[in-house]
C-alpha positions as CSV (number, residue, x, y, z in Angstrom):
1,M,77.9,4.2,-23.8
2,R,75.7,3.3,-20.8
3,F,78.5,0.5,-19.7
4,R,81.5,3.3,-20.0
5,E,78.9,5.8,-18.3
6,S,78.7,3.7,-15.1
7,V,81.8,3.3,-14.3
8,T,84.7,5.5,-15.8
9,P,86.5,7.3,-15.0
10,L,87.8,4.4,-12.6
11,N,89.2,4.4,-9.1
12,P,92.6,5.9,-9.4
13,H,93.2,2.6,-6.7
14,F,91.7,0.1,-8.4
15,N,94.5,-2.1,-8.5
16,A,95.6,-4.3,-12.4
17,G,93.9,-7.7,-11.0
18,M,89.8,-5.5,-10.8
19,R,90.7,-3.5,-13.4
20,V,90.7,-6.8,-15.3
21,Q,87.9,-8.6,-13.7
22,M,85.5,-4.7,-14.5
23,T,87.1,-5.4,-17.9
24,F,85.5,-8.9,-18.2
25,L,82.4,-8.0,-16.6
26,I,82.0,-5.9,-19.3
27,M,82.7,-7.4,-22.1
28,I,80.3,-10.2,-21.1
29,L,77.4,-7.9,-20.1
30,L,78.0,-5.9,-24.2
31,L,78.0,-9.5,-25.8
32,H,74.3,-10.4,-23.1
33,V,72.9,-7.4,-25.3
34,T,73.6,-8.7,-28.1
35,A,72.2,-11.4,-28.1
36,C,69.1,-10.4,-27.1
37,K,69.2,-8.5,-29.6
38,E,70.0,-11.2,-32.2
39,V,67.4,-12.5,-30.8
40,Q,64.9,-10.5,-30.7
41,E,65.0,-9.3,-34.2
42,N,64.9,-13.3,-35.4
43,E,62.2,-14.0,-33.7
44,P,58.6,-14.0,-35.3
45,P,56.5,-11.0,-35.3
46,A,53.7,-12.1,-33.8
47,T,50.5,-12.9,-36.2
48,D,47.9,-10.1,-36.7
49,M,44.8,-12.1,-37.0
50,K,43.4,-8.7,-38.1
51,T,45.8,-8.4,-41.7
52,M,45.9,-12.4,-41.8
53,T,44.1,-13.5,-45.2
54,A,41.6,-16.2,-46.0
55,S,44.5,-17.0,-48.6
56,A,46.8,-17.6,-46.4
57,I,45.7,-19.6,-43.8
58,L,44.1,-21.9,-46.7
59,S,47.3,-22.3,-47.5
60,N,48.7,-23.2,-44.9
61,P,49.1,-27.2,-43.7
62,E,49.5,-26.1,-39.6
63,Y,46.0,-24.5,-39.6
64,L,44.3,-27.0,-38.8
65,A,40.7,-26.9,-40.1
66,I,37.5,-28.2,-38.8
67,S,33.0,-28.2,-38.7
68,Y,32.4,-27.6,-35.2
69,G,28.3,-27.4,-34.1
70,G,28.6,-27.9,-30.2
71,Y,24.6,-28.8,-29.9
72,R,25.0,-30.7,-27.0
73,D,21.0,-31.9,-26.6
74,T,19.2,-34.0,-28.8
75,T,17.7,-30.4,-29.2
76,R,19.2,-27.5,-31.4
77,N,16.6,-25.4,-29.1
78,V,19.0,-26.5,-26.2
79,Q,22.3,-23.9,-27.7
80,P,25.7,-24.2,-26.6
81,T,26.4,-21.6,-24.0
82,L,29.4,-19.3,-23.6
83,P,31.6,-20.8,-21.4
84,E,31.0,-23.6,-23.4
85,I,31.9,-23.2,-26.1
86,K,34.2,-21.7,-25.4
87,E,35.2,-24.9,-24.0
88,D,35.6,-26.0,-27.4
89,M,38.0,-23.5,-28.8
90,K,40.4,-24.9,-26.2
91,I,40.3,-27.9,-26.7
92,L,40.5,-27.8,-29.9
93,A,43.6,-25.2,-30.0
94,A,45.0,-27.9,-28.7
95,I,44.9,-30.2,-30.9
96,G,46.6,-27.3,-33.9
97,V,42.5,-26.3,-35.0
98,K,43.0,-23.4,-36.3
99,I,39.7,-22.8,-38.8
100,L,36.4,-23.4,-37.4
101,R,33.5,-23.7,-39.9
102,T,30.0,-22.4,-39.0
103,Y,26.9,-24.2,-41.1
104,N,24.1,-20.7,-40.5
105,M,23.0,-17.9,-39.3
106,Q,19.1,-18.3,-37.8
107,L,20.1,-19.6,-34.1
108,P,22.6,-17.5,-32.0
109,M,25.2,-20.2,-32.6
110,A,27.7,-19.2,-35.4
111,T,27.7,-15.7,-33.2
112,N,28.3,-17.3,-30.0
113,V,30.9,-19.1,-31.6
114,V,32.8,-15.4,-32.9
115,K,32.4,-13.5,-30.1
116,A,33.3,-16.7,-28.0
117,I,36.5,-16.6,-30.6
118,D,36.5,-12.9,-29.6
119,Q,36.5,-13.4,-26.0
120,L,39.6,-15.6,-25.4
121,K,41.7,-13.7,-27.4
122,K,41.2,-10.4,-25.1
123,E,42.0,-13.2,-22.4
124,Q,45.1,-15.1,-23.4
125,P,47.1,-13.5,-25.8
126,G,48.0,-14.4,-28.6
127,F,44.6,-17.0,-29.1
128,E,43.9,-18.0,-32.8
129,M,41.7,-19.0,-34.6
130,Y,39.3,-17.9,-37.9
131,V,36.1,-19.0,-38.9
132,M,34.6,-19.5,-42.3
133,L,30.8,-18.4,-41.5
134,G,27.6,-20.1,-43.2
135,A,24.5,-18.7,-44.7
136,W,22.3,-21.2,-45.0
137,I,20.4,-21.0,-48.6
138,D,16.9,-22.7,-49.1
139,C,14.5,-23.6,-51.8
140,K,10.5,-22.4,-51.7
141,N,8.4,-24.6,-49.7
142,A,11.7,-26.5,-47.8
143,W,11.0,-27.8,-44.6
144,M,7.4,-27.4,-44.4
145,G,6.0,-29.5,-45.8
146,L,5.0,-28.2,-48.4
147,E,6.3,-29.9,-51.8
148,P,9.5,-27.9,-52.6
149,D,9.7,-25.7,-55.4
150,H,13.6,-26.5,-56.0
151,N,13.5,-23.5,-59.3
152,T,12.1,-21.0,-56.8
153,E,14.6,-19.6,-53.6
154,S,13.6,-19.2,-50.2
155,D,12.7,-15.7,-48.6
156,L,14.1,-16.4,-46.2
157,N,17.6,-16.1,-48.1
158,A,18.2,-12.5,-48.1
159,A,18.0,-12.2,-44.1
160,E,20.6,-15.3,-43.8
161,I,22.8,-13.7,-46.0
162,D,22.2,-10.2,-44.6
163,R,23.2,-12.0,-41.2
164,A,25.8,-12.2,-42.6
165,V,27.5,-9.6,-44.0
166,A,26.8,-7.7,-40.4
167,L,28.8,-10.6,-38.6
168,A,31.6,-10.0,-40.8
169,Q,31.6,-6.7,-41.1
170,Q,32.1,-6.6,-37.5
171,Y,34.5,-9.0,-37.0
172,P,36.8,-9.0,-39.9
173,D,39.7,-10.3,-37.5
174,I,37.8,-13.6,-37.4
175,I,35.3,-13.8,-40.2
176,K,37.9,-15.0,-43.4
177,I,35.1,-17.3,-45.3
178,I,31.0,-16.6,-46.8
179,A,30.4,-20.3,-47.6
180,V,26.9,-19.3,-49.7
181,G,24.7,-22.9,-48.6
182,N,25.1,-25.9,-47.5
183,E,25.0,-29.6,-50.4
184,A,22.4,-26.4,-51.4
185,M,22.6,-27.5,-55.4
186,V,23.7,-31.5,-54.2
187,K,20.1,-33.3,-56.0
188,W,20.1,-35.7,-53.4
189,A,19.3,-32.8,-50.8
190,T,15.5,-33.4,-52.4
191,S,14.1,-31.1,-49.2
192,Y,15.8,-28.0,-50.0
193,Y,17.9,-27.9,-53.1
194,V,18.4,-25.1,-55.1
195,Q,19.4,-23.9,-58.5
196,P,23.1,-23.2,-59.0
197,G,22.3,-19.5,-60.0
198,V,21.2,-18.6,-56.9
199,I,24.9,-19.4,-55.5
200,L,25.2,-17.2,-57.8
201,K,22.8,-15.1,-57.2
202,W,24.3,-14.1,-53.5
203,V,27.5,-15.2,-54.6
204,N,28.0,-11.8,-56.8
205,H,25.6,-9.8,-54.3
206,L,29.2,-10.5,-51.8
207,Q,31.7,-9.7,-54.4
208,D,30.4,-6.4,-55.6
209,L,29.8,-5.3,-51.2
210,K,34.0,-6.9,-51.8
211,K,34.6,-4.0,-54.4
212,E,32.0,-1.0,-52.9
213,G,34.0,-2.0,-49.8
214,T,31.4,-2.5,-46.8
215,L,32.8,-5.5,-47.2
216,S,36.9,-6.4,-46.5
217,K,38.9,-6.9,-49.8
218,D,40.4,-10.0,-49.0
219,L,37.3,-11.8,-46.9
220,W,36.7,-15.3,-48.9
221,I,33.6,-16.0,-51.1
222,T,32.4,-19.8,-51.8
223,S,29.9,-22.3,-51.9
224,S,30.7,-25.7,-50.3
225,D,29.2,-28.3,-51.6
226,N,29.2,-31.6,-52.8
227,F,31.8,-33.3,-55.6
228,A,29.8,-33.5,-58.2
229,S,27.6,-29.8,-57.6
230,W,31.3,-28.4,-58.6
231,G,31.0,-30.6,-61.5
232,G,32.9,-33.7,-60.2
233,G,29.9,-35.6,-61.5
234,E,27.5,-36.5,-63.6
235,G,26.8,-34.2,-67.3
236,I,23.9,-32.8,-65.2
237,Y,25.7,-30.6,-63.1
238,H,27.3,-29.5,-66.0
239,T,25.3,-25.8,-66.4
240,E,25.8,-22.9,-67.6
241,E,24.9,-21.4,-64.5
242,L,27.9,-23.8,-62.6
243,N,30.6,-22.4,-65.0
244,E,29.3,-19.3,-64.1
245,L,29.5,-19.9,-60.2
246,I,33.1,-21.4,-60.6
247,N,33.9,-17.9,-61.8
248,A,32.4,-16.7,-58.8
249,V,33.7,-17.7,-56.2
250,D,37.2,-17.1,-54.5
251,Y,37.9,-20.7,-54.7
252,L,35.6,-23.7,-54.1
253,S,34.8,-25.8,-50.8
254,V,34.5,-29.4,-52.2
255,H,32.5,-31.9,-50.1
256,T,33.8,-36.3,-50.4
257,Y,32.6,-38.8,-47.8
258,P,34.2,-41.8,-49.1
259,M,32.1,-43.8,-46.2
260,H,28.8,-42.9,-47.4
261,D,30.3,-44.6,-50.9
262,T,30.7,-48.2,-48.9
263,H,27.3,-48.5,-48.4
264,Y,26.6,-46.0,-51.7
265,N,28.8,-47.0,-54.7
266,P,31.1,-49.7,-52.8
267,V,33.7,-49.8,-55.9
268,F,36.6,-49.4,-53.8
269,W,35.4,-51.9,-50.6
270,G,36.4,-55.1,-49.5
271,I,39.1,-56.9,-48.9
272,S,41.1,-57.6,-52.4
273,P,42.0,-60.9,-52.4
274,K,45.6,-60.2,-52.3
275,G,45.0,-58.8,-49.2
276,I,43.9,-62.1,-47.6
277,A,46.8,-62.6,-45.7
278,L,47.4,-60.1,-44.1
279,N,46.0,-59.3,-40.1
280,K,42.7,-57.1,-39.6
281,E,44.2,-53.9,-38.4
282,Q,47.0,-53.9,-41.8
283,K,43.6,-55.0,-43.8
284,I,42.0,-51.6,-42.1
285,E,44.8,-49.5,-42.8
286,K,44.6,-51.2,-46.7
287,L,41.2,-49.8,-46.7
288,M,41.0,-46.6,-45.4
289,A,44.5,-45.6,-47.6
290,R,41.7,-46.7,-50.9
291,S,39.0,-44.2,-49.2
292,V,41.6,-41.8,-48.9
293,N,42.2,-42.3,-52.4
294,Y,39.5,-42.5,-53.3
295,A,38.6,-39.0,-51.9
296,A,41.2,-37.9,-54.2
297,D,40.0,-38.9,-56.8
298,Q,36.5,-36.6,-56.2
299,Y,39.1,-33.8,-55.9
300,H,41.1,-34.3,-59.2
301,R,38.0,-35.1,-60.8
302,V,36.2,-31.5,-59.6
303,H,39.8,-30.2,-60.6
304,K,39.4,-31.3,-64.4
305,Y,35.9,-29.8,-65.0
306,M,37.0,-26.4,-63.7
307,T,40.1,-25.9,-65.5
308,S,38.4,-27.4,-68.7
309,I,35.9,-24.4,-68.5
310,G,39.1,-22.6,-68.4
311,V,39.3,-21.5,-64.6
312,D,42.5,-22.0,-62.1
313,K,41.5,-21.7,-59.3
314,P,42.0,-22.5,-55.0
315,I,40.3,-26.3,-54.0
316,H,39.7,-27.2,-50.3
317,I,38.3,-29.6,-48.7
318,G,34.9,-28.3,-47.3
319,E,33.5,-31.8,-45.2
320,T,34.9,-35.2,-45.3
321,G,34.9,-37.2,-42.6
322,W,34.6,-41.4,-40.7
323,A,31.9,-42.3,-38.3
324,S,33.0,-43.8,-35.5
325,Y,29.6,-46.1,-35.4
326,A,26.8,-46.7,-36.8
327,S,23.6,-48.8,-36.3
328,D,22.6,-47.9,-40.2
329,L,23.6,-48.7,-43.4
330,Y,27.5,-48.6,-42.7
331,G,27.4,-50.2,-39.8
332,D,28.4,-54.1,-38.6
333,E,24.7,-55.1,-40.3
334,G,25.4,-52.6,-43.4
335,S,29.1,-52.1,-44.9
336,K,31.3,-52.2,-41.7
337,A,32.5,-48.9,-42.1
338,A,31.6,-47.2,-38.9
339,D,34.0,-47.7,-36.1
340,Q,37.0,-45.4,-33.8
341,F,40.1,-47.5,-35.6
342,K,38.6,-46.8,-39.2
343,A,37.8,-43.5,-38.4
344,G,41.2,-42.7,-36.5
345,V,42.9,-43.9,-39.1
346,F,41.0,-42.3,-42.3
347,Y,41.8,-39.1,-40.6
348,K,45.2,-39.7,-39.6
349,L,45.5,-40.2,-43.2
350,M,42.8,-37.6,-45.0
351,R,45.2,-35.2,-43.1
352,E,48.4,-36.2,-44.0
353,W,47.2,-36.1,-47.8
354,T,46.4,-32.4,-47.2
355,R,48.7,-31.2,-45.9
356,K,51.5,-32.5,-48.2
357,N,49.0,-30.9,-51.4
358,K,48.4,-27.6,-49.4
359,I,44.9,-28.2,-49.2
360,A,42.7,-27.0,-46.0
361,C,40.3,-29.9,-44.6
362,F,37.2,-29.1,-43.0
363,Y,37.2,-32.0,-41.3
364,F,33.9,-32.9,-40.0
365,E,33.7,-32.8,-37.0
366,A,35.1,-31.5,-33.7
367,F,31.9,-33.5,-31.0
368,D,29.1,-35.5,-31.6
369,E,26.0,-34.4,-31.9
370,Q,22.9,-36.0,-31.3
371,W,20.4,-33.6,-32.7
372,K,20.9,-34.9,-35.5
373,D,19.4,-38.0,-35.5
374,A,17.7,-37.7,-31.6
375,A,15.2,-40.6,-32.6
376,N,18.1,-42.5,-33.5
377,P,21.4,-42.7,-31.2
378,L,22.7,-44.8,-32.4
379,G,22.2,-44.0,-36.1
380,S,25.6,-42.6,-38.2
381,E,24.8,-38.7,-38.3
382,N,25.1,-38.2,-34.5
383,H,29.0,-39.7,-34.4
384,F,31.3,-38.6,-37.0
385,G,33.1,-36.3,-33.7
386,L,36.5,-36.6,-32.7
387,F,35.6,-35.8,-28.9
388,A,32.0,-37.7,-27.7
389,L,29.3,-36.1,-26.0
390,D,31.7,-35.7,-22.9
391,G,34.5,-34.5,-23.9
392,E,35.4,-38.6,-24.7
393,A,38.8,-38.5,-27.4
394,K,38.7,-40.5,-29.6
395,Y,41.1,-43.3,-31.5
396,A,41.7,-40.8,-33.9
397,V,43.1,-38.2,-30.8
398,W,44.5,-40.5,-28.5
399,N,47.9,-39.0,-29.0
400,F,46.9,-36.1,-27.8
401,V,46.1,-37.0,-24.8
402,D,49.1,-39.1,-24.1
403,N,51.2,-35.6,-24.7
404,N,49.1,-34.5,-22.3
405,A,47.8,-31.6,-25.0
406,F,44.6,-31.5,-22.6
407,E,46.0,-31.0,-19.5
408,G,43.3,-28.4,-17.5
409,L,41.3,-28.8,-20.1
410,T,38.0,-30.4,-19.7
411,R,34.1,-30.7,-21.5
412,N,31.0,-31.0,-19.3
413,G,32.9,-30.6,-16.3
414,N,35.3,-34.1,-17.6
415,P,38.3,-34.6,-18.1
416,I,39.3,-35.2,-21.5
417,T,40.8,-38.6,-21.6
418,K,41.2,-42.0,-23.8
419,S,38.2,-43.5,-24.7
420,Y,38.7,-47.5,-24.4
421,D,40.3,-46.0,-21.7
422,G,43.5,-46.3,-24.4
423,N,43.3,-50.1,-24.7
424,K,43.6,-50.8,-28.7
425,K,43.4,-54.2,-28.1
426,E,39.8,-54.0,-27.0
427,L,39.3,-51.4,-30.0
428,L,40.3,-53.4,-32.1
429,D,38.7,-55.9,-31.3
430,H,35.1,-54.1,-32.0
431,V,36.1,-53.3,-35.4
432,K,34.6,-55.2,-38.2
433,V,36.5,-56.7,-41.3
434,P,34.6,-56.2,-44.9
435,P,34.2,-59.4,-46.3
436,L,36.4,-59.7,-49.6
437,K,36.1,-58.1,-52.4
438,L,36.3,-59.8,-55.7
439,N,36.0,-57.4,-58.1
440,L,38.2,-55.5,-57.5
441,K,41.4,-54.5,-60.4
442,G,43.9,-52.9,-59.1
443,Y,44.1,-52.8,-55.8
444,E,46.1,-54.8,-53.2
């Protein structure tokens, strides 16, 4: 051993005390080396993003997922810059996000998100983030001022899929999922929806590319759509093409929005008679727990349909969220659903439920985007973010400000601070309680 060689033979003139001290020193050094070796052997290996699979990522309750747009202007003609996207990635990483969902390939946004992550990996060893890449799918005549032909697909779809394939080939360590279409089958998407056979065609195409080695065999293929479109709704959706699609995808990406149903189907909304005596905060917490149960029911309805056709595959939440403000159907003059407190409680409870059940939840969404309803700045579609446009942290993520998670981080030059200056009483003063609902059954 090197220790022995460095001290032996000992000087014959050393006295006994010196020999004892030297022996003791050698023992201490040996113990230190042994301890270091044990620590090194017990340390978990650094995450290899190249070998991480979609299956492992989606089933990991510590890998939070989120939907990300990142647009800061009233039009998507103004694209976020790479530095701006990297700024956002750092903020999201600070709250534990490791999987992002994008929506289309026509604009530079999705490509730049992947490039931003790639750059951050090189700049910050250990930075880890993955992407669920969205390929937008339309029917013929969509968005053209013509009558949409829902039985025929747009000629633009092929190029959209090709762009997604090319990017997935270039960044296999980052892109782990491709979603064919976003709410592209649900019938209320009257401007552009297609029949399940169109989605099936492109899912099969991507699965074939995996089989021939053009795409990674570990890349998962899905479609991200409303729970009804996956069989959890009316019988009109229960078609043979849907059944084939369920068999073709690697997992089902399901959307559920209880907030929207506070207006369209308010069977779970409103204060029950037993809840009258509760204070405002308690009433809202009961409502939001009921809302999460409502979302869970839609999830289970999809699962029930899937198993009824003899299929057993993972189901994850492709979208769910709650607006923090609305001047429309969900605002103070409507169902009184939208405010930061309700949104924050829903976020917390939804994360708890999905984590417990190892369900990935691509929460909608990371940051407010004002292009979605540019003509109505106060519309609910502009206010689904966990963070406001200027980077202000809404109630859902106040705790991360308390824990200094955003230290040194900014958005648009602004530090990340709490909305309402962190004053919960002031926040609650803006919260409206929905009216008493007498026809609720089974709720307390």
